[in-house]
N, CA, C and O atoms as CSV, one atom per row, in Angstrom:
chain,resi,resn,atom,element,x,y,z
A,1,MET,N,N,0.826,-1.193,0.000
A,1,MET,CA,C,0.000,0.000,0.000
A,1,MET,C,C,0.873,1.261,0.000
A,1,MET,O,O,0.576,2.238,-0.687
A,2,VAL,N,N,1.941,1.217,0.775
A,2,VAL,CA,C,2.824,2.373,0.840
A,2,VAL,C,C,3.548,2.551,-0.492
A,2,VAL,O,O,3.732,3.683,-0.938
A,3,GLY,N,N,3.961,1.463,-1.133
A,3,GLY,CA,C,4.635,1.537,-2.425
A,3,GLY,C,C,3.746,2.105,-3.510
A,3,GLY,O,O,4.227,2.824,-4.386
A,4,ASP,N,N,2.461,1.800,-3.471
A,4,ASP,CA,C,1.528,2.340,-4.458
A,4,ASP,C,C,1.387,3.845,-4.324
A,4,ASP,O,O,1.320,4.552,-5.329
A,5,ALA,N,N,1.343,4.340,-3.106
A,5,ALA,CA,C,1.189,5.783,-2.890
A,5,ALA,C,C,2.428,6.525,-3.376
A,5,ALA,O,O,2.306,7.608,-3.948
A,6,GLY,N,N,3.600,5.975,-3.165
A,6,GLY,CA,C,4.830,6.636,-3.590
A,6,GLY,C,C,4.959,6.704,-5.101
A,6,GLY,O,O,5.346,7.742,-5.639
A,7,SER,N,N,4.646,5.629,-5.788
A,7,SER,CA,C,4.766,5.633,-7.242
A,7,SER,C,C,3.700,6.521,-7.874
A,7,SER,O,O,3.956,7.152,-8.900
A,8,GLY,N,N,2.516,6.583,-7.284
A,8,GLY,CA,C,1.460,7.462,-7.794
A,8,GLY,C,C,1.819,8.924,-7.620
A,8,GLY,O,O,1.529,9.750,-8.486
A,9,ALA,N,N,2.445,9.241,-6.508
A,9,ALA,CA,C,2.851,10.624,-6.256
A,9,ALA,C,C,3.966,11.034,-7.213
A,9,ALA,O,O,3.974,12.156,-7.720
A,10,ALA,N,N,4.894,10.135,-7.456
A,10,ALA,CA,C,5.987,10.445,-8.380
A,10,ALA,C,C,5.450,10.614,-9.795
A,10,ALA,O,O,5.892,11.503,-10.523
A,11,ARG,N,N,4.501,9.768,-10.191
A,11,ARG,CA,C,3.911,9.872,-11.516
A,11,ARG,C,C,3.153,11.190,-11.667
A,11,ARG,O,O,3.225,11.834,-12.713
A,12,GLU,N,N,2.430,11.588,-10.625
A,12,GLU,CA,C,1.692,12.854,-10.679
A,12,GLU,C,C,2.653,14.042,-10.734
A,12,GLU,O,O,2.408,15.013,-11.450
A,13,LEU,N,N,3.735,13.962,-9.983
A,13,LEU,CA,C,4.732,15.032,-10.008
A,13,LEU,C,C,5.376,15.144,-11.388
A,13,LEU,O,O,5.600,16.251,-11.877
A,14,LEU,N,N,5.674,14.017,-12.017
A,14,LEU,CA,C,6.234,14.044,-13.366
A,14,LEU,C,C,5.238,14.625,-14.366
A,14,LEU,O,O,5.630,15.349,-15.281
A,15,LEU,N,N,3.967,14.317,-14.199
A,15,LEU,CA,C,2.943,14.882,-15.081
A,15,LEU,C,C,2.862,16.401,-14.919
A,15,LEU,O,O,2.773,17.127,-15.909
A,16,VAL,N,N,2.894,16.879,-13.682
A,16,VAL,CA,C,2.857,18.321,-13.435
A,16,VAL,C,C,4.074,19.005,-14.043
A,16,VAL,O,O,3.951,20.070,-14.648
A,17,LEU,N,N,5.241,18.404,-13.885
A,17,LEU,CA,C,6.458,18.985,-14.463
A,17,LEU,C,C,6.397,18.976,-15.992
A,17,LEU,O,O,6.847,19.930,-16.627
A,18,ALA,N,N,5.853,17.926,-16.587
A,18,ALA,CA,C,5.747,17.871,-18.044
A,18,ALA,C,C,4.803,18.950,-18.567
A,18,ALA,O,O,5.089,19.578,-19.586
A,19,VAL,N,N,3.687,19.169,-17.885
A,19,VAL,CA,C,2.747,20.214,-18.307
A,19,VAL,C,C,3.376,21.594,-18.127
A,19,VAL,O,O,3.185,22.477,-18.962
A,20,ALA,N,N,4.123,21.781,-17.040
A,20,ALA,CA,C,4.794,23.068,-16.822
A,20,ALA,C,C,5.844,23.328,-17.899
A,20,ALA,O,O,5.951,24.449,-18.397
A,21,LEU,N,N,6.612,22.319,-18.262
A,21,LEU,CA,C,7.617,22.492,-19.308
A,21,LEU,C,C,6.970,22.744,-20.664
A,21,LEU,O,O,7.488,23.530,-21.457
A,22,ALA,N,N,5.850,22.093,-20.941
A,22,ALA,CA,C,5.145,22.350,-22.198
A,22,ALA,C,C,4.635,23.786,-22.245
A,22,ALA,O,O,4.710,24.429,-23.292
A,23,GLY,N,N,4.123,24.293,-21.143
A,23,GLY,CA,C,3.672,25.681,-21.086
A,23,GLY,C,C,4.825,26.655,-21.260
A,23,GLY,O,O,4.690,27.670,-21.942
A,24,LEU,N,N,5.937,26.351,-20.655
A,24,LEU,CA,C,7.119,27.205,-20.799
A,24,LEU,C,C,7.610,27.207,-22.245
A,24,LEU,O,O,8.000,28.251,-22.766
A,25,LEU,N,N,7.592,26.055,-22.888
A,25,LEU,CA,C,7.991,25.971,-24.292
A,25,LEU,C,C,7.058,26.790,-25.179
A,25,LEU,O,O,7.521,27.497,-26.073
A,26,LEU,N,N,5.767,26.703,-24.944
A,26,LEU,CA,C,4.816,27.503,-25.727
A,26,LEU,C,C,5.021,29.001,-25.506
A,26,LEU,O,O,4.903,29.791,-26.442
A,27,ALA,N,N,5.326,29.389,-24.275
A,27,ALA,CA,C,5.577,30.805,-23.997
A,27,ALA,C,C,6.828,31.293,-24.715
A,27,ALA,O,O,6.840,32.402,-25.250
A,28,VAL,N,N,7.871,30.485,-24.735
A,28,VAL,CA,C,9.110,30.871,-25.420
A,28,VAL,C,C,8.867,30.972,-26.921
A,28,VAL,O,O,9.373,31.891,-27.565
A,29,VAL,N,N,8.113,30.054,-27.481
A,29,VAL,CA,C,7.793,30.110,-28.910
A,29,VAL,C,C,6.992,31.365,-29.215
A,29,VAL,O,O,7.240,32.019,-30.228
A,30,ALA,N,N,6.033,31.717,-28.359
A,30,ALA,CA,C,5.219,32.910,-28.586
A,30,ALA,C,C,6.053,34.183,-28.507
A,30,ALA,O,O,5.779,35.147,-29.222
A,31,VAL,N,N,7.057,34.197,-27.655
A,31,VAL,CA,C,7.882,35.397,-27.500
A,31,VAL,C,C,8.828,35.580,-28.679
A,31,VAL,O,O,9.007,36.702,-29.154
A,32,PHE,N,N,9.430,34.510,-29.154
A,32,PHE,CA,C,10.485,34.637,-30.149
A,32,PHE,C,C,10.043,34.397,-31.590
A,32,PHE,O,O,10.865,34.512,-32.499
A,33,THR,N,N,8.784,34.071,-31.828
A,33,THR,CA,C,8.291,33.869,-33.185
A,33,THR,C,C,7.786,35.196,-33.734
A,33,THR,O,O,7.011,35.876,-33.061
A,34,PRO,N,N,8.205,35.586,-34.944
A,34,PRO,CA,C,7.675,36.829,-35.511
A,34,PRO,C,C,6.180,36.689,-35.786
A,34,PRO,O,O,5.717,35.643,-36.239
A,35,TRP,N,N,5.438,37.748,-35.508
A,35,TRP,CA,C,3.983,37.693,-35.633
A,35,TRP,C,C,3.521,37.879,-37.062
A,35,TRP,O,O,2.450,37.392,-37.424
A,36,HIS,N,N,4.277,38.554,-37.869
A,36,HIS,CA,C,3.905,38.743,-39.271
A,36,HIS,C,C,5.175,38.851,-40.095
A,36,HIS,O,O,6.215,39.296,-39.608
A,37,ALA,N,N,5.076,38.445,-41.326
A,37,ALA,CA,C,6.235,38.496,-42.208
A,37,ALA,C,C,6.395,39.909,-42.772
A,37,ALA,O,O,5.413,40.536,-43.170
A,38,ALA,N,N,7.616,40.402,-42.804
A,38,ALA,CA,C,7.923,41.701,-43.387
A,38,ALA,C,C,8.705,41.471,-44.678
A,38,ALA,O,O,9.630,40.658,-44.694
A,39,PRO,N,N,8.359,42.159,-45.746
A,39,PRO,CA,C,9.125,42.001,-46.992
A,39,PRO,C,C,10.581,42.418,-46.792
A,39,PRO,O,O,10.880,43.291,-45.977
A,40,ASP,N,N,11.468,41.795,-47.535
A,40,ASP,CA,C,12.892,42.110,-47.410
A,40,ASP,C,C,13.155,43.559,-47.815
A,40,ASP,O,O,12.696,44.012,-48.864
A,41,GLY,N,N,13.884,44.268,-46.990
A,41,GLY,CA,C,14.272,45.634,-47.291
A,41,GLY,C,C,13.199,46.673,-47.016
A,41,GLY,O,O,13.464,47.866,-47.166
A,42,ALA,N,N,12.017,46.277,-46.628
A,42,ALA,CA,C,10.948,47.246,-46.381
A,42,ALA,C,C,10.900,47.596,-44.889
A,42,ALA,O,O,11.089,46.735,-44.029
A,43,SER,N,N,10.649,48.852,-44.610
A,43,SER,CA,C,10.492,49.247,-43.214
A,43,SER,C,C,9.081,48.875,-42.756
A,43,SER,O,O,8.147,48.902,-43.557
A,44,PRO,N,N,8.920,48.536,-41.500
A,44,PRO,CA,C,7.591,48.141,-41.030
A,44,PRO,C,C,6.615,49.317,-41.059
A,44,PRO,O,O,6.989,50.459,-40.792
A,45,ALA,N,N,5.389,49.023,-41.379
A,45,ALA,CA,C,4.367,50.062,-41.452
A,45,ALA,C,C,3.939,50.481,-40.052
A,45,ALA,O,O,3.951,49.672,-39.124
A,46,ALA,N,N,3.564,51.737,-39.906
A,46,ALA,CA,C,3.062,52.230,-38.632
A,46,ALA,C,C,1.643,51.708,-38.420
A,46,ALA,O,O,0.844,51.725,-39.356
A,47,PRO,N,N,1.313,51.249,-37.224
A,47,PRO,CA,C,-0.019,50.694,-37.001
A,47,PRO,C,C,-1.128,51.741,-36.994
A,47,PRO,O,O,-2.284,51.422,-37.270
A,48,VAL,N,N,-0.786,52.977,-36.683
A,48,VAL,CA,C,-1.787,54.045,-36.662
A,48,VAL,C,C,-1.201,55.292,-37.303
A,48,VAL,O,O,0.019,55.427,-37.405
A,49,GLU,N,N,-2.048,56.185,-37.727
A,49,GLU,CA,C,-1.587,57.464,-38.259
A,49,GLU,C,C,-1.743,58.498,-37.147
A,49,GLU,O,O,-2.842,58.722,-36.638
A,50,LEU,N,N,-0.632,59.120,-36.783
A,50,LEU,CA,C,-0.658,60.112,-35.715
A,50,LEU,C,C,-1.115,61.452,-36.266
A,50,LEU,O,O,-0.671,61.877,-37.332
A,51,ARG,N,N,-2.001,62.115,-35.538
A,51,ARG,CA,C,-2.490,63.428,-35.962
A,51,ARG,C,C,-2.365,64.415,-34.811
A,51,ARG,O,O,-2.547,64.064,-33.645
A,52,SER,N,N,-2.051,65.651,-35.162
A,52,SER,CA,C,-1.960,66.698,-34.151
A,52,SER,C,C,-3.344,67.270,-33.891
A,52,SER,O,O,-4.274,66.971,-34.640
A,53,PRO,N,N,-3.509,68.084,-32.854
A,53,PRO,CA,C,-4.843,68.667,-32.579
A,53,PRO,C,C,-5.401,69.502,-33.726
A,53,PRO,O,O,-6.614,69.696,-33.801
A,54,THR,N,N,-4.557,69.999,-34.613
A,54,THR,CA,C,-5.049,70.792,-35.749
A,54,THR,C,C,-5.382,69.929,-36.951
A,54,THR,O,O,-5.629,70.455,-38.036
A,55,GLU,N,N,-5.394,68.599,-36.780
A,55,GLU,CA,C,-5.701,67.623,-37.824
A,55,GLU,C,C,-4.665,67.571,-38.946
A,55,GLU,O,O,-4.965,67.085,-40.036
A,56,GLN,N,N,-3.483,68.052,-38.700
A,56,GLN,CA,C,-2.393,67.901,-39.653
A,56,GLN,C,C,-1.638,66.621,-39.310
A,56,GLN,O,O,-1.323,66.395,-38.142
A,57,PRO,N,N,-1.343,65.784,-40.292
A,57,PRO,CA,C,-0.610,64.548,-39.977
A,57,PRO,C,C,0.736,64.846,-39.360
A,57,PRO,O,O,1.473,65.703,-39.847
A,58,ALA,N,N,1.057,64.151,-38.300
A,58,ALA,CA,C,2.348,64.333,-37.617
A,58,ALA,C,C,3.413,63.579,-38.400
A,58,ALA,O,O,3.116,62.602,-39.087
A,59,ASN,N,N,4.648,64.037,-38.294
A,59,ASN,CA,C,5.766,63.413,-38.961
A,59,ASN,C,C,6.154,62.158,-38.179
A,59,ASN,O,O,6.610,62.257,-37.040
A,60,THR,N,N,5.977,60.986,-38.777
A,60,THR,CA,C,6.300,59.731,-38.087
A,60,THR,C,C,7.614,59.123,-38.534
A,60,THR,O,O,8.012,58.083,-38.011
A,61,VAL,N,N,8.296,59.737,-39.480
A,61,VAL,CA,C,9.576,59.233,-39.960
A,61,VAL,C,C,10.639,59.705,-38.992
A,61,VAL,O,O,10.736,60.899,-38.706
A,62,GLY,N,N,11.435,58.784,-38.486
A,62,GLY,CA,C,12.390,59.215,-37.489
A,62,GLY,C,C,13.701,58.677,-37.727
A,62,GLY,O,O,14.628,58.951,-36.965
């Protein structure tokens, strides 16, 4: 009876560690994978157009 409890606990601990490592792997992939492809040599597009209070487009080239 005591041997069964020990092996079950070790198996559960290994399962928890495997799920934690899988989550960590997915997080690392999400961080280091580019979200969209950029054409070679092209600068990335601005996600929004900035405007001043007078409705004149602001200079976003820097």
